[in-house]
Steps between C-alpha positions, in 0.01 A plus 500: 500500500776756489658424160592862437610594853870500548614393842850579625680237689782634709705202631876465520504115523495361146354158603218667696433729206471201273264321734279809514497540125377137482227591753394798290476269204295236684260770616456628143685830555753620238868479575588788747764759441796419726747690700764387740609834646337829609669668205358249243150520669494881498594495135231257418231705683617813320494346154223246492118499578531300829169405641605330814808363666657241734786654683757291686594700818864369489680559186850395565653767712211743458135517595213539255363820662594728218298296267211486741503882525516550115200250465302671770563843351355381169199321661626162373381204714762285642584239770826412678670170494746389763665207665370636832633713790452842328340809639308680242523881537193684608412661169466145362371315802157422336660333201463115464797287594555161326756291685726246352461210423225624268191317447312545165161583675659789680664641181166461325309681774747789480498524122133484484470766768692738277209482244175489684218428265 
């Protein structure tokens, strides 16, 4: 699988982040790098070999668009996560959106889509 491929998980809710880490483990993926703000996520992208990302659209009082832009500029595959009701800007309209509550099969499909065989 993707043992050596670091996924960045951008999620501001600690409990949801923990649940996603458990899903990664259950699916055989290594523990993801984690960020709870745009600033943390952008620093992670700049300093680590990120191979893919799940980006929560709503990060507290901010939106995850700067992270999406940085990932897109680097050609790093990513998908958005959201509780729903968000409008994705046109430059990212083709990105996959996984809505909460997350189902492990959806997370698996997104992660596997980052690494087509």
